[in-house]
DSSP file (Angstrom, degrees, kcal/mol; ACC not computed):
  #  RESIDUE AA STRUCTURE BP1 BP2  ACC     N-H-->O    O-->H-N    N-H-->O    O-->H-N    TCO  KAPPA ALPHA  PHI   PSI    X-CA   Y-CA   Z-CA
    1    1 A X              0   0    0      0, 0.0     2,-0.2     0, 0.0     8,-0.1   0.000 360.0 360.0 360.0 157.4  104.9   94.8   86.9
    2    2 A X        -     0   0    0      3,-0.5     3,-0.2     6,-0.3     6,-0.1  -0.475 360.0-119.5 -93.9 169.3  102.1   97.2   86.9
    3    3 A X  S    S+     0   0    0      1,-0.2     3,-0.2    -2,-0.2    -1,-0.1   0.586 103.4  69.0 -82.2 -10.5   99.3   97.5   84.4
    4    4 A X  S    S-     0   0    0      1,-0.3     2,-0.3    54,-0.1    -1,-0.2   0.866 117.6  -2.2 -78.1 -37.1  100.2  101.1   83.5
    5    5 A X    >   -     0   0    0      3,-0.2     3,-0.7    -3,-0.2    -3,-0.5  -0.886  54.4-152.5-158.9 119.7  103.5  100.4   81.7
    6    6 A X  T 3  S+     0   0    0     -2,-0.3     3,-0.1     1,-0.2    52,-0.1   0.563  86.4  75.0 -74.0  -5.7  105.2   97.0   81.2
    7    7 A X  T 3  S+     0   0    0     50,-0.4     2,-0.3     1,-0.2    -1,-0.2   0.860 105.4  12.8 -76.2 -34.9  108.7   98.6   81.0
    8    8 A X  S <  S-     0   0    0     49,-0.9    -6,-0.3    -3,-0.7     2,-0.2  -0.998  72.7-119.6-149.2 137.9  109.2   99.4   84.7
    9    9 A X     >  -     0   0    0     -2,-0.3     4,-2.2     1,-0.1     5,-0.1  -0.557  20.5-135.7 -74.7 136.5  107.6   98.6   88.0
   10   10 A X  H  > S+     0   0    0     -2,-0.2     4,-1.9     1,-0.2     5,-0.2   0.884 105.8  54.4 -61.6 -39.7  106.2  101.6   89.9
   11   11 A X  H  4 S+     0   0    0      1,-0.2     4,-0.5     2,-0.2    -1,-0.2   0.902 109.3  47.9 -62.3 -40.9  107.6  100.2   93.2
   12   12 A X  H >4 S+     0   0    0      1,-0.2     3,-0.9     2,-0.2     4,-0.4   0.899 109.2  54.6 -64.1 -40.9  111.0  100.0   91.6
   13   13 A X  H 3< S+     0   0    0     -4,-2.2     3,-0.5     1,-0.2    -2,-0.2   0.860 112.2  41.5 -64.7 -36.2  110.7  103.5   90.2
   14   14 A X  T 3< S+     0   0    0     -4,-1.9    -1,-0.2     1,-0.2    -2,-0.2   0.436  89.9  91.5 -92.5   2.3  109.9  105.1   93.7
   15   15 A X  S <  S+     0   0    0     -3,-0.9     2,-0.4    -4,-0.5    -1,-0.2   0.780  73.1  76.6 -67.1 -25.8  112.6  103.0   95.5
   16   16 A X  S  > S-     0   0    0     -3,-0.5     4,-2.1    -4,-0.4     3,-0.2  -0.719  76.5-140.5 -92.1 133.3  115.2  105.7   95.0
   17   17 A X  H  > S+     0   0    0     -2,-0.4     4,-2.1     1,-0.2     5,-0.1   0.821 102.6  56.3 -60.8 -32.1  115.1  108.9   97.2
   18   18 A X  H  > S+     0   0    0      2,-0.2     4,-2.2     1,-0.2    -1,-0.2   0.920 108.4  46.8 -65.9 -42.1  116.1  111.1   94.2
   19   19 A X  H  > S+     0   0    0      2,-0.2     4,-2.3     1,-0.2    -2,-0.2   0.876 110.1  52.8 -68.8 -36.0  113.2  109.8   92.2
   20   20 A X  H  X S+     0   0    0     -4,-2.1     4,-2.2     2,-0.2    -1,-0.2   0.901 109.9  49.2 -63.9 -38.2  110.8  110.3   95.1
   21   21 A X  H  X S+     0   0    0     -4,-2.1     4,-2.7     2,-0.2    -2,-0.2   0.898 108.8  52.3 -67.6 -39.2  112.1  113.9   95.4
   22   22 A X  H  X S+     0   0    0     -4,-2.2     4,-2.5     2,-0.2     5,-0.2   0.916 108.8  50.7 -60.1 -43.0  111.6  114.4   91.7
   23   23 A X  H  X S+     0   0    0     -4,-2.3     4,-2.1     2,-0.2    -2,-0.2   0.923 110.7  49.4 -60.0 -44.1  108.0  113.2   92.1
   24   24 A X  H  X S+     0   0    0     -4,-2.2     4,-1.7     2,-0.2    -2,-0.2   0.934 111.0  48.9 -60.6 -47.6  107.5  115.7   95.0
   25   25 A X  H  X S+     0   0    0     -4,-2.7     4,-0.7     1,-0.2    -1,-0.2   0.902 113.6  46.4 -60.3 -42.1  108.9  118.6   92.9
   26   26 A X  H  < S+     0   0    0     -4,-2.5    48,-0.5     1,-0.2     3,-0.3   0.817 109.0  55.3 -71.9 -29.4  106.7  117.7   90.0
   27   27 A X  H  < S+     0   0    0     -4,-2.1    -1,-0.2    -5,-0.2    -2,-0.2   0.827 108.0  49.8 -69.4 -30.7  103.6  117.3   92.2
   28   28 A X  H  < S+     0   0    0     -4,-1.7     2,-0.3    -5,-0.2    -1,-0.2   0.631 114.7  47.1 -83.6 -14.3  104.2  120.8   93.6
   29   29 A X  S  < S-     0   0    0     -4,-0.7    45,-0.3    -3,-0.3     3,-0.2  -0.916  76.3-132.6-125.6 152.9  104.5  122.4   90.1
   30   30 A X  S    S-     0   0    0     -2,-0.3     2,-0.3     1,-0.3    44,-0.2   0.912  90.1 -14.2 -68.0 -41.2  102.3  122.0   87.0
   31   31 A X        -     0   0    0     42,-0.1     2,-0.4    -3,-0.1    -1,-0.3  -0.961  63.7-164.0-162.9 141.5  105.3  121.4   84.8
   32   32 A X  E     -A   72   0A   0     40,-2.6    40,-3.2    -2,-0.3     2,-0.1  -0.995  18.9-126.6-135.3 139.8  109.1  121.9   85.1
   33   33 A X  E >>  -A   71   0A   0     -2,-0.4     4,-1.8    38,-0.3     3,-0.6  -0.437  33.0-108.8 -77.4 159.4  111.9  122.0   82.6
   34   34 A X  H 3> S+     0   0    0     36,-1.8     4,-2.9     1,-0.2     5,-0.2   0.873 116.2  56.7 -56.4 -42.3  114.9  119.8   83.0
   35   35 A X  H 3> S+     0   0    0      1,-0.2     4,-1.5     2,-0.2    -1,-0.2   0.849 107.0  49.4 -64.5 -32.3  117.3  122.6   83.9
   36   36 A X  H <4 S+     0   0    0     -3,-0.6     4,-0.4     2,-0.2    -1,-0.2   0.873 112.9  47.1 -72.1 -36.7  115.0  123.7   86.9
   37   37 A X  H >< S+     0   0    0     -4,-1.8     3,-1.6     1,-0.2    -2,-0.2   0.926 110.1  52.8 -67.2 -44.5  114.8  120.1   88.1
   38   38 A X  H >< S+     0   0    0     -4,-2.9     3,-1.9     1,-0.3     5,-0.4   0.859  99.6  63.2 -59.8 -36.4  118.6  119.6   87.8
   39   39 A X  T 3< S+     0   0    0     -4,-1.5    -1,-0.3     1,-0.3    -2,-0.2   0.681  95.5  61.6 -63.6 -16.8  119.2  122.8   89.9
   40   40 A X  T <  S+     0   0    0     -3,-1.6     2,-0.3    -4,-0.4    -1,-0.3   0.452 101.0  61.8 -87.8  -1.4  117.5  121.0   92.8
   41   41 A X  S <  S-     0   0    0     -3,-1.9     2,-0.9     2,-0.2     7,-0.1  -0.922  79.0-126.2-130.7 150.2  120.1  118.2   93.0
   42   42 A X  S    S+     0   0    0     -2,-0.3     2,-0.3     2,-0.0    -3,-0.1  -0.237  87.5  79.1 -85.8  48.0  123.8  117.9   93.6
   43   43 A X  S    S-     0   0    0     -2,-0.9    -2,-0.2    -5,-0.4     2,-0.0  -0.927  83.3 -90.7-146.0 167.2  124.2  115.9   90.4
   44   44 A X     >  -     0   0    0     -2,-0.3     4,-2.0     1,-0.1     5,-0.2  -0.185  38.6-100.7 -80.1 172.6  124.5  116.7   86.7
   45   45 A X  H  > S+     0   0    0      1,-0.2     4,-2.6     2,-0.2     5,-0.2   0.855 119.6  56.4 -59.5 -39.6  121.8  116.9   84.0
   46   46 A X  H  > S+     0   0    0      2,-0.2     4,-2.0     1,-0.2    -1,-0.2   0.911 107.3  48.1 -63.6 -42.4  122.6  113.4   82.7
   47   47 A X  H  > S+     0   0    0      2,-0.2     4,-1.8     1,-0.2    -1,-0.2   0.917 112.8  47.7 -65.1 -43.3  122.0  111.8   86.1
   48   48 A X  H  X S+     0   0    0     -4,-2.0     4,-2.5     1,-0.2    -2,-0.2   0.907 110.1  53.9 -63.8 -40.7  118.7  113.6   86.6
   49   49 A X  H  X S+     0   0    0     -4,-2.6     4,-2.2     1,-0.2    -1,-0.2   0.885 105.7  52.9 -60.5 -39.3  117.7  112.6   83.1
   50   50 A X  H  X S+     0   0    0     -4,-2.0     4,-1.8     2,-0.2    -1,-0.2   0.910 109.8  47.9 -64.0 -41.4  118.4  109.0   83.9
   51   51 A X  H  X S+     0   0    0     -4,-1.8     4,-2.1     1,-0.2    -2,-0.2   0.910 111.2  50.8 -64.6 -41.4  116.1  109.2   87.0
   52   52 A X  H  X S+     0   0    0     -4,-2.5     4,-2.5     1,-0.2    -2,-0.2   0.865 106.4  55.6 -64.1 -35.4  113.4  110.9   84.9
   53   53 A X  H  X S+     0   0    0     -4,-2.2     4,-2.5     2,-0.2    -1,-0.2   0.909 106.8  49.6 -63.2 -41.9  113.7  108.1   82.3
   54   54 A X  H  X S+     0   0    0     -4,-1.8     4,-1.3     2,-0.2    -2,-0.2   0.918 112.0  48.2 -62.9 -43.1  113.0  105.5   85.0
   55   55 A X  H  <>S+     0   0    0     -4,-2.1     5,-2.4     1,-0.2     6,-0.8   0.884 111.1  51.1 -64.8 -37.9  110.0  107.5   86.2
   56   56 A X  H ><5S+     0   0    0     -4,-2.5     3,-1.6     4,-0.2    -2,-0.2   0.908 105.9  55.0 -63.9 -42.0  108.8  107.8   82.6
   57   57 A X  H 3<5S+     0   0    0     -4,-2.5   -49,-0.9     1,-0.3   -50,-0.4   0.798 107.9  49.8 -63.4 -27.9  109.1  104.1   82.0
   58   58 A X  T 3<5S-     0   0    0     -4,-1.3    -1,-0.3   -51,-0.2    -2,-0.2   0.468 118.0-114.8 -87.2  -2.3  106.9  103.5   85.1
   59   59 A X  T < 5S+     0   0    0     -3,-1.6    19,-0.3    -4,-0.2    -3,-0.2   0.582  86.3 115.6  81.8   9.7  104.3  106.0   83.7
   60   60 A X  S   <S+     0   0    0     -5,-2.4    15,-3.2    -6,-0.2     2,-0.4   0.691  71.1  44.3 -85.1 -19.8  104.9  108.4   86.5
   61   61 A X  E     -B   74   0A   0     -6,-0.8     2,-0.4    13,-0.3    13,-0.2  -0.981  62.3-165.7-131.0 137.6  106.3  111.3   84.4
   62   62 A X  E     -B   73   0A   0     11,-2.7    11,-2.5    -2,-0.4     2,-0.3  -0.903  11.9-164.4-115.5 149.0  105.2  112.7   81.1
   63   63 A X  E     -B   72   0A   0     -2,-0.4     2,-0.3     9,-0.2     9,-0.2  -0.922   9.0-174.6-132.4 160.4  107.4  115.0   79.0
   64   64 A X  E     -B   71   0A   0      7,-2.0     7,-3.0    -2,-0.3     2,-0.4  -0.988  25.6-119.3-151.1 148.1  106.9  117.4   76.1
   65   65 A X  E     -B   70   0A   0     -2,-0.3     2,-0.4     5,-0.2     5,-0.2  -0.722  21.8-177.5 -89.0 133.8  109.2  119.4   73.9
   66   66 A X  E >   -B   69   0A   0      3,-3.3     3,-1.9    -2,-0.4     2,-0.4  -0.880  69.3 -55.2-128.4  97.2  108.8  123.2   73.9
   67   67 A X  T 3  S-     0   0    0     -2,-0.4     0, 0.0     1,-0.3     0, 0.0  -0.565 120.3 -21.2  66.2-125.4  111.4  124.4   71.4
   68   68 A X  T 3  S+     0   0    0     -2,-0.4     2,-0.3    -3,-0.1    -1,-0.3   0.454 123.6  91.2 -91.3  -2.0  114.8  123.1   72.6
   69   69 A X  E <   - B   0  66A   0     -3,-1.9    -3,-3.3   -35,-0.0     2,-0.5  -0.720  64.5-146.7-100.6 142.8  113.5  122.5   76.1
   70   70 A X  E     - B   0  65A   0     -2,-0.3   -36,-1.8    -5,-0.2     2,-0.4  -0.933  16.2-162.1-105.8 128.8  112.0  119.4   77.6
   71   71 A X  E     -AB  33  64A   0     -7,-3.0    -7,-2.0    -2,-0.5     2,-0.3  -0.876   3.2-154.7-112.5 144.8  109.4  119.9   80.2
   72   72 A X  E     +AB  32  63A   0    -40,-3.2   -40,-2.6    -2,-0.4     2,-0.3  -0.884  11.7 179.5-121.2 147.1  108.2  117.3   82.7
   73   73 A X  E     - B   0  62A   0    -11,-2.5   -11,-2.7    -2,-0.3     2,-0.3  -0.980  31.1-102.9-143.0 157.7  105.0  116.8   84.6
   74   74 A X  E     - B   0  61A   0    -48,-0.5     2,-0.5   -45,-0.3   -13,-0.3  -0.566  16.9-165.0 -82.2 139.1  103.7  114.2   87.0
   75   75 A X    >   -     0   0    0    -15,-3.2     3,-0.7    -2,-0.3     4,-0.2  -0.898  13.4-179.4-116.3  95.9  101.2  111.5   86.1
   76   76 A X  G >   +     0   0    0     -2,-0.5     3,-1.9     1,-0.2     4,-0.4   0.586  55.2  94.1 -78.0 -10.9  100.2  110.4   89.6
   77   77 A X  G >  S+     0   0    0      1,-0.3     3,-1.7     2,-0.2     4,-0.3   0.836  78.7  58.7 -57.3 -36.1   97.7  107.7   88.5
   78   78 A X  G X> S+     0   0    0     -3,-0.7     3,-1.2   -19,-0.3     4,-0.5   0.755  91.5  71.6 -64.4 -19.6  100.3  104.8   88.7
   79   79 A X  H <> S+     0   0    0     -3,-1.9     4,-2.4     1,-0.2     3,-0.3   0.679  78.3  78.9 -67.5 -14.9  100.8  105.7   92.4
   80   80 A X  H <> S+     0   0    0     -3,-1.7     4,-2.8    -4,-0.4    -1,-0.2   0.867  85.8  59.4 -58.5 -36.7   97.3  104.2   92.9
   81   81 A X  H <> S+     0   0    0     -3,-1.2     4,-1.8    -4,-0.3    -1,-0.2   0.903 108.1  44.3 -59.1 -41.7   99.0  100.8   92.8
   82   82 A X  H  X S+     0   0    0     -4,-0.5     4,-2.7    -3,-0.3     5,-0.2   0.902 111.8  52.6 -70.3 -41.9  101.1  101.8   95.8
   83   83 A X  H  X S+     0   0    0     -4,-2.4     4,-2.5     1,-0.2    -2,-0.2   0.913 110.0  48.7 -60.2 -42.7   98.2  103.3   97.6
   84   84 A X  H  X S+     0   0    0     -4,-2.8     4,-1.8     2,-0.2    -1,-0.2   0.898 111.8  49.1 -64.4 -40.6   96.2  100.1   97.2
   85   85 A X  H  X S+     0   0    0     -4,-1.8     4,-1.6    -5,-0.2    -2,-0.2   0.931 113.6  45.4 -64.8 -46.4   99.1   98.0   98.4
   86   86 A X  H  X S+     0   0    0     -4,-2.7     4,-2.4     1,-0.2    -2,-0.2   0.887 109.2  56.7 -64.9 -39.3   99.7  100.2  101.5
   87   87 A X  H  X S+     0   0    0     -4,-2.5     4,-2.3    -5,-0.2    -1,-0.2   0.888 103.6  54.2 -60.9 -39.4   96.0  100.3  102.3
   88   88 A X  H  X S+     0   0    0     -4,-1.8     4,-2.1     1,-0.2    -1,-0.2   0.943 113.0  41.8 -59.1 -47.8   95.8   96.5  102.4
   89   89 A X  H  X S+     0   0    0     -4,-1.6     4,-2.6     2,-0.2    -2,-0.2   0.795 109.9  57.7 -74.1 -27.4   98.6   96.3  105.0
   90   90 A X  H  X S+     0   0    0     -4,-2.4     4,-2.4     2,-0.2    -1,-0.2   0.925 109.4  45.5 -63.8 -44.0   97.2   99.3  106.9
   91   91 A X  H  X S+     0   0    0     -4,-2.3     4,-2.5     2,-0.2    -2,-0.2   0.904 111.2  54.2 -64.2 -41.7   94.0   97.3  107.3
   92   92 A X  H  X S+     0   0    0     -4,-2.1     4,-2.2     1,-0.2    -2,-0.2   0.931 112.2  42.6 -57.1 -49.1   96.0   94.2  108.2
   93   93 A X  H  X S+     0   0    0     -4,-2.6     4,-2.6     2,-0.2     5,-0.2   0.874 112.0  53.5 -70.0 -37.1   97.8   96.0  111.0
   94   94 A X  H  X S+     0   0    0     -4,-2.4     4,-2.1     2,-0.2    -1,-0.2   0.932 110.8  47.2 -61.5 -44.5   94.7   97.8  112.3
   95   95 A X  H  X S+     0   0    0     -4,-2.5     4,-2.2     1,-0.2    -2,-0.2   0.923 113.8  47.1 -62.3 -45.4   92.9   94.4  112.6
   96   96 A X  H  X S+     0   0    0     -4,-2.2     4,-2.3     1,-0.2    -2,-0.2   0.872 111.0  51.1 -67.6 -36.6   95.9   92.8  114.3
   97   97 A X  H  X S+     0   0    0     -4,-2.6     4,-2.5     2,-0.2    -1,-0.2   0.884 109.3  51.4 -67.2 -37.6   96.3   95.8  116.7
   98   98 A X  H  X S+     0   0    0     -4,-2.1     4,-2.4    -5,-0.2    -2,-0.2   0.920 110.5  48.8 -63.6 -43.1   92.6   95.6  117.6
   99   99 A X  H  X S+     0   0    0     -4,-2.2     4,-2.4     2,-0.2    -2,-0.2   0.912 111.5  49.6 -62.2 -42.4   93.0   91.8  118.3
  100  100 A X  H  X S+     0   0    0     -4,-2.3     4,-2.6     2,-0.2     5,-0.2   0.913 110.0  50.8 -62.7 -43.3   96.0   92.5  120.5
  101  101 A X  H  X S+     0   0    0     -4,-2.5     4,-2.4     1,-0.2    -2,-0.2   0.926 111.4  48.1 -60.2 -45.5   94.1   95.2  122.4
  102  102 A X  H  X S+     0   0    0     -4,-2.4     4,-2.2     1,-0.2    -1,-0.2   0.903 111.4  50.4 -63.0 -41.0   91.2   92.8  123.0
  103  103 A X  H  X S+     0   0    0     -4,-2.4     4,-2.0     2,-0.2    -2,-0.2   0.919 111.2  47.9 -63.8 -43.7   93.6   90.1  124.1
  104  104 A X  H  X S+     0   0    0     -4,-2.6     4,-1.6     1,-0.2    -2,-0.2   0.884 111.2  50.7 -65.8 -38.4   95.3   92.4  126.6
  105  105 A X  H  X S+     0   0    0     -4,-2.4     4,-1.1    -5,-0.2    -1,-0.2   0.885 109.3  51.3 -65.7 -38.1   92.0   93.6  128.0
  106  106 A X  H  < S+     0   0    0     -4,-2.2     3,-0.3     1,-0.2    -2,-0.2   0.883 108.7  51.3 -65.6 -38.5   90.9   90.0  128.5
  107  107 A X  H  < S+     0   0    0     -4,-2.0    -1,-0.2     1,-0.2    -2,-0.2   0.824 105.9  55.5 -68.2 -31.4   94.1   89.2  130.3
  108  108 A X  H  <        0   0    0     -4,-1.6    -1,-0.2     1,-0.2    -2,-0.2   0.802 360.0 360.0 -70.4 -28.8   93.6   92.2  132.6
  109  109 A X     <        0   0    0     -4,-1.1    -1,-0.2    -3,-0.3    -2,-0.2   0.465 360.0 360.0 -77.3 360.0   90.1   91.0  133.7
């Protein structure tokens, strides 16, 4: 689990392509109401709401009521956990590729 919210793991939350697309849509807009988000998917409002709930539980989405409408916005800070994880493995692969290159160059000599 992440330190941002004990209810849902960030990695679990972004595992689904629909949720990744929701994150993208919210990243491109300051804030979007549920009906505008729903219009972007071939599924109903209830299904989109369930995906948004998972993102909220991971701390990736914040919502607020404006009259009868619920508006959503991205909270990207939990994505730092994923960035840190990927950065570790990026460094791992860079180091190993450098070693492989050196080994191949030594064999050529």
